[in-house]
C-alpha positions as CSV (number, residue, x, y, z in Angstrom):
1,M,107.3,51.6,5.3
2,K,105.5,54.8,4.3
3,S,105.4,58.3,5.7
4,V,102.0,59.6,6.8
5,A,101.8,63.0,8.6
6,G,105.5,62.9,9.3
7,L,105.3,59.5,11.0
8,S,106.8,56.2,9.7
9,V,104.1,53.5,9.6
10,R,104.0,50.1,8.0
11,T,101.7,49.5,5.1
12,L,98.1,48.4,5.9
13,E,98.8,44.9,4.7
14,E,102.0,44.5,6.7
15,L,100.2,45.7,9.8
16,K,97.3,43.3,9.4
17,V,99.5,40.2,8.9
18,E,102.0,41.1,11.7
19,N,99.2,41.9,14.2
20,A,97.5,38.6,13.4
21,I,100.8,36.8,14.0
22,D,101.2,38.5,17.3
23,L,97.7,37.4,18.3
24,Y,98.3,33.9,17.1
25,V,101.6,33.5,19.0
26,N,101.2,35.5,22.1
27,Q,97.5,35.9,23.1
28,P,95.2,33.3,24.8
29,R,93.0,31.8,22.2
30,Q,89.8,32.9,23.9
31,C,90.9,36.6,23.6
32,R,89.1,38.5,20.8
33,P,91.4,40.4,18.5
34,C,90.9,44.2,18.7
35,D,90.0,46.3,15.6
36,T,93.0,48.6,15.9
37,I,96.7,47.7,16.1
38,T,99.9,49.3,17.1
39,T,103.4,48.6,16.0
40,G,105.0,49.5,19.3
41,V,104.7,51.8,22.3
42,H,105.4,54.9,20.4
43,S,103.7,53.9,17.1
44,P,100.6,55.5,15.8
45,V,97.3,53.7,16.0
46,V,96.0,52.5,12.6
47,D,92.2,52.0,12.1
48,L,91.8,49.0,9.8
49,E,88.2,49.8,9.1
50,N,89.1,53.2,7.7
51,P,92.4,53.0,5.7
52,V,91.7,56.4,4.0
53,A,91.9,58.1,7.4
54,N,95.4,56.6,7.8
55,G,96.6,58.1,4.4
56,E,96.7,54.5,3.1
57,S,94.9,53.2,0.0
58,A,93.8,49.6,0.5
59,I,96.4,47.3,-0.9
60,M,93.9,44.6,-1.4
61,E,90.1,44.5,-1.4
62,R,88.3,44.9,1.9
63,F,88.3,41.1,2.1
64,P,90.9,39.6,-0.2
65,I,89.6,36.0,0.1
66,L,86.4,34.1,0.9
67,I,87.1,31.0,2.9
68,H,84.5,28.2,3.1
69,V,85.3,25.8,5.9
70,G,82.4,23.3,5.6
71,Y,80.7,21.4,7.2
72,H,80.7,18.1,5.2
73,K,77.5,17.0,3.6
74,T,76.0,20.5,3.3
75,A,76.0,20.8,-0.5
76,T,79.8,21.6,-0.4
77,T,80.5,19.8,-3.7
78,W,77.6,21.7,-5.3
79,L,78.9,25.0,-4.1
80,Q,82.5,24.2,-5.1
81,N,81.6,23.0,-8.6
82,Y,78.8,25.3,-9.6
83,I,79.0,28.5,-7.5
84,F,82.5,29.2,-6.3
85,S,84.1,28.1,-9.5
86,N,81.8,30.1,-11.7
87,Q,83.1,33.4,-12.9
88,D,79.7,34.5,-14.0
89,F,78.9,34.9,-10.3
90,G,82.1,36.8,-9.6
91,F,84.0,34.0,-7.9
92,R,87.1,31.9,-8.8
93,C,88.7,28.9,-7.1
94,P,92.4,29.4,-8.1
95,W,93.3,26.3,-6.1
96,G,90.6,24.0,-7.4
97,G,87.0,23.6,-6.3
98,Q,88.1,21.6,-3.3
99,A,91.3,23.2,-2.4
100,G,93.7,20.5,-1.3
101,I,96.4,23.0,-0.6
102,A,94.2,24.4,2.2
103,V,94.4,21.0,3.9
104,K,98.2,20.9,3.3
105,E,98.8,24.4,4.7
106,F,96.3,24.6,7.5
107,V,95.4,21.0,8.6
108,L,98.5,18.9,8.0
109,A,101.1,21.6,8.8
110,N,103.4,20.7,11.7
111,P,102.1,23.0,14.5
112,F,105.7,23.6,15.6
113,R,106.6,24.8,12.1
114,F,103.5,26.6,11.0
115,D,104.3,30.1,9.6
116,P,101.3,32.4,8.9
117,I,103.2,34.5,6.4
118,A,104.6,31.5,4.5
119,A,101.2,30.0,4.4
120,R,99.6,33.2,3.1
121,N,102.3,33.6,0.4
122,K,101.3,30.2,-1.0
123,F,98.0,31.7,-2.0
124,S,99.2,35.1,-3.1
125,A,99.5,34.4,-6.8
126,G,96.0,33.0,-7.0
127,I,94.5,35.9,-5.0
128,E,96.2,38.5,-7.2
129,A,95.1,36.7,-10.4
130,A,91.5,36.7,-9.3
131,H,91.6,40.3,-8.2
132,A,93.1,41.3,-11.6
133,E,89.9,40.1,-13.2
134,S,87.7,41.7,-10.5
135,L,86.8,38.2,-9.1
136,T,86.7,37.1,-5.5
137,P,89.1,34.1,-4.8
138,V,87.5,31.3,-2.8
139,M,89.3,28.7,-0.7
140,S,86.9,25.9,0.0
141,N,87.5,22.6,1.7
142,E,85.1,21.0,4.1
143,A,88.0,19.3,5.9
144,L,88.9,22.6,7.4
145,C,86.2,22.1,10.0
146,G,87.2,18.5,10.8
147,S,86.8,15.1,9.2
148,P,84.3,12.9,11.2
149,V,84.5,10.3,8.5
150,E,88.1,9.6,9.3
151,G,87.8,9.5,13.1
152,V,91.1,10.6,14.7
153,R,91.4,13.7,12.4
154,Y,88.2,15.4,13.3
155,K,89.2,17.4,16.4
156,Y,91.5,20.0,14.8
157,A,89.0,22.6,13.8
158,R,90.0,25.2,16.4
159,D,93.7,25.0,15.5
160,V,92.7,25.5,11.8
161,A,90.6,28.5,12.7
162,D,93.6,30.0,14.5
163,R,95.9,29.4,11.5
164,L,93.5,30.8,9.0
165,H,93.0,33.9,11.0
166,A,96.8,34.3,11.5
167,S,97.3,34.1,7.7
168,F,94.1,35.9,6.5
169,P,92.8,38.1,9.3
170,D,90.9,40.1,6.7
171,A,89.1,37.2,5.1
172,R,85.4,36.5,5.2
173,I,84.2,33.1,6.3
174,V,81.3,30.9,5.1
175,I,80.1,28.0,7.3
176,T,77.4,25.7,6.0
177,I,75.4,23.5,8.4
178,R,72.4,21.2,8.4
179,D,70.2,19.7,11.1
180,Q,72.1,17.2,13.1
181,L,69.9,14.1,12.6
182,S,70.1,14.2,8.8
183,S,73.7,15.3,8.9
184,I,74.8,12.3,11.0
185,W,72.9,10.0,8.6
186,S,74.6,11.5,5.6
187,H,78.0,11.3,7.3
188,Y,77.5,7.7,8.1
189,C,76.7,7.1,4.4
190,E,79.9,8.9,3.4
191,Y,81.8,6.8,6.0
192,I,80.6,3.6,4.2
193,A,81.3,5.1,0.8
194,Q,84.9,5.9,1.8
195,G,85.5,2.3,2.9
196,G,84.1,2.1,6.4
197,T,83.0,-1.3,7.7
198,G,81.4,-0.4,11.1
199,T,77.8,-0.4,12.1
200,I,76.1,2.8,13.1
201,Q,76.7,1.8,16.7
202,H,80.4,1.6,16.0
203,Y,80.4,4.9,14.1
204,L,78.5,7.0,16.7
205,G,79.4,5.0,19.9
206,N,77.1,4.5,22.8
207,G,78.5,7.1,25.2
208,A,80.2,4.5,27.4
209,E,83.5,4.1,25.6
210,A,86.5,3.1,27.8
211,P,88.8,6.0,28.9
212,G,91.1,7.0,26.1
213,F,88.9,5.7,23.3
214,A,86.2,7.4,21.2
215,P,83.9,6.4,18.3
216,V,84.6,7.4,14.8
217,C,82.3,10.4,15.0
218,P,81.6,11.7,18.6
219,L,78.4,13.7,18.9
220,D,80.2,17.0,19.8
221,H,81.4,17.4,16.3
222,F,78.0,18.7,15.4
223,E,77.7,21.3,18.2
224,Y,77.8,24.0,15.6
225,D,77.7,26.9,18.1
226,L,81.3,26.0,19.1
227,L,82.8,26.5,15.7
228,V,80.5,29.4,14.7
229,G,81.1,31.2,17.9
230,Y,84.9,30.8,17.7
231,Y,85.1,32.1,14.1
232,Q,82.9,35.0,15.1
233,D,85.3,35.8,18.0
234,L,88.3,35.7,15.6
235,F,87.0,37.5,12.6
236,G,84.0,39.4,13.9
237,P,80.4,38.4,13.6
238,H,79.8,40.5,10.5
239,K,82.6,38.6,8.6
240,V,81.1,35.2,9.3
241,L,78.2,33.9,7.3
242,V,76.3,30.8,8.5
243,Q,74.2,29.2,5.8
244,L,71.6,26.4,6.3
245,F,71.5,23.4,3.9
246,D,67.9,23.2,4.8
247,E,67.3,26.6,3.3
248,L,69.1,25.6,0.1
249,Q,66.7,22.6,-0.2
250,R,63.6,24.7,0.5
251,D,64.5,28.0,-1.2
252,R,67.6,28.1,-3.4
253,A,67.1,31.7,-4.4
254,S,67.1,32.9,-0.8
255,F,70.1,30.8,0.1
256,L,72.1,32.2,-2.8
257,K,71.0,35.7,-2.2
258,H,72.4,35.6,1.3
259,L,75.7,34.3,0.0
260,F,75.9,36.8,-2.9
261,D,75.0,39.7,-0.6
262,F,77.7,38.7,1.9
263,A,80.3,38.5,-0.9
264,G,79.1,41.7,-2.5
265,K,77.9,40.0,-5.7
266,T,74.9,40.8,-7.9
267,P,74.3,37.7,-10.2
268,R,72.0,38.1,-13.2
269,H,70.2,34.8,-12.5
270,V,69.6,32.0,-10.0
271,P,71.4,28.8,-11.1
272,D,69.4,25.6,-11.3
273,Y,72.2,23.0,-11.2
274,P,71.4,19.5,-10.1
275,P,72.6,18.1,-6.7
276,A,76.1,16.7,-6.5
277,R,77.4,13.7,-4.6
278,V,74.0,12.5,-3.4
279,G,74.5,9.8,-0.7
280,Q,73.8,6.1,-1.1
281,K,70.5,4.6,0.1
282,G,69.6,1.6,2.3
283,L,70.4,-1.5,0.2
284,S,73.4,-0.1,-1.6
285,L,74.8,1.0,1.8
286,L,74.4,-2.5,3.1
287,V,76.1,-4.0,0.0
288,K,78.9,-1.5,0.1
289,R,79.7,-2.2,3.7
290,R,79.9,-5.9,3.1
291,F,82.3,-5.4,0.2
292,N,84.4,-3.0,2.2
293,R,85.2,-5.9,4.6
294,L,86.8,-7.7,1.6
295,H,88.8,-4.5,0.8
296,F,87.2,-4.5,-2.7
297,G,86.5,-1.2,-4.4
298,L,88.0,1.1,-1.7
299,S,88.8,4.7,-2.5
300,D,92.2,6.2,-2.2
301,W,91.9,10.0,-2.8
302,S,95.7,10.5,-2.4
303,M,96.1,8.9,-5.8
304,P,95.4,10.8,-9.1
305,N,93.1,8.1,-10.3
306,Q,90.9,5.6,-8.5
307,S,91.3,1.9,-9.0
308,F,89.2,-0.1,-11.5
309,S,87.6,-2.0,-8.6
310,Y,86.5,1.3,-7.1
311,W,84.7,2.4,-10.3
312,C,83.1,-1.0,-10.6
313,M,81.9,-0.9,-7.1
314,T,80.6,2.7,-7.5
315,N,78.6,1.9,-10.6
316,F,77.3,-1.2,-9.0
317,T,76.0,0.5,-5.9
318,D,74.6,3.4,-7.9
319,A,72.6,1.0,-10.0
320,I,71.3,-0.7,-6.8
321,T,70.3,2.8,-5.4
322,K,68.4,3.6,-8.6
323,L,66.8,0.3,-9.4
324,T,65.7,-0.8,-5.9
325,P,62.1,0.2,-4.8
326,R,62.1,2.9,-2.2
327,F,60.3,0.8,0.4
328,I,63.2,-1.7,0.5
329,H,65.7,1.1,1.0
330,A,63.4,2.6,3.7
331,R,63.1,-0.7,5.5
332,I,66.9,-1.1,5.7
333,E,67.5,2.5,6.7
334,A,64.8,2.5,9.5
335,P,66.8,0.9,12.3
336,I,69.9,3.0,11.5
337,R,67.9,6.2,11.6
338,R,66.1,5.0,14.7
339,F,69.4,4.5,16.5
340,I,70.6,7.9,15.5
341,A,67.5,9.5,16.9
342,Q,67.8,7.5,20.2
343,R,71.5,8.2,20.5
344,V,71.1,11.9,19.9
345,G,68.0,12.5,22.0
346,D,68.1,16.1,23.2
347,Y,71.9,16.3,23.2
348,Y,72.0,19.1,20.7
349,A,69.2,21.2,22.2
350,P,71.4,23.5,24.3
351,S,73.9,23.9,21.4
352,N,71.2,24.8,18.9
353,R,69.6,27.4,21.3
354,R,73.0,29.1,21.6
355,L,73.5,28.9,17.8
356,A,70.1,30.4,17.2
357,K,71.2,33.5,19.2
358,L,74.5,33.7,17.4
359,I,73.0,33.7,13.9
360,N,69.5,35.1,14.8
361,V,67.6,32.3,13.1
362,D,64.7,30.3,14.6
363,L,66.3,26.8,14.2
364,A,63.5,25.1,16.1
365,A,61.0,26.1,13.4
366,L,63.3,24.5,10.8
367,G,63.3,21.1,12.6
368,Y,66.6,21.3,14.4
369,P,66.6,19.5,17.8
370,H,65.7,22.0,20.5
């Protein structure tokens, strides 16, 4: 507690966290948190956007942490390995490029036992160490937005958003997306790479599943406006950056400029690192799915090291991808891509129109279904 103008007020950081907890526990989720908070009926109002007016110096930077929540298959590994872990760009990933602790604290936490302050404290040492070197700490894990490769785990994104906001109400959020048709294709490739055995029909479903059942990856996971709009409501539109994978492919400098500007960074150069974790192609996908049925070469990311059979299978399919003529890959991929296009149809058009308004980008001009 500190005394300001003869009144006892909590420190700025205490107020932020306690207010976020009140919002998390007591208010309906659709309510948008206000920008001012009070500590009781007779307590003074504190303006979080102007700590100097409160007689408080900011305990932490304006945004103490940058949180990247995904989506999967939007160059997340590239960002984690080459940008967010690179101190030359003013960032640091204290919990690893892909922060497993983020999944532990915000995805797997028992909802009846989740404690925002306890969760925040798990990250305090890393945040303080980064700030001591004038770096922005980054928590990045694409599983924070759901995991459509694993089926039943994908529908927790809203709960994770609530938990992140309760623990870090002053964070800035980065969400990376790509057009739905190419994203579904890439997700299906990842599903096979991770041991999946189903066809694309099994993976996406046909829309006529029996009550109580769902495909591995229902279409609504890629209605981006739902996630983006919810994060904007929680944190404020100016604290949520939506970046397009398509822009990274087309104009890397522009993509990174938007990211660096959002984080308040001025890098000296535009990095030219190669792509990371490029998906498998037609024939290698077919071969891998067949071997998955034999339970040979499956991955287990809960273990510190992968099995010998996994590395054999990975090298084998990589060789197939590189050595097979493109037209053979394309011939095998064609019916899969055709089913995706037919299954999607105009499903995403309303969502993409809403998203375009939220982020002020002409998505139709970029090839998004509209």
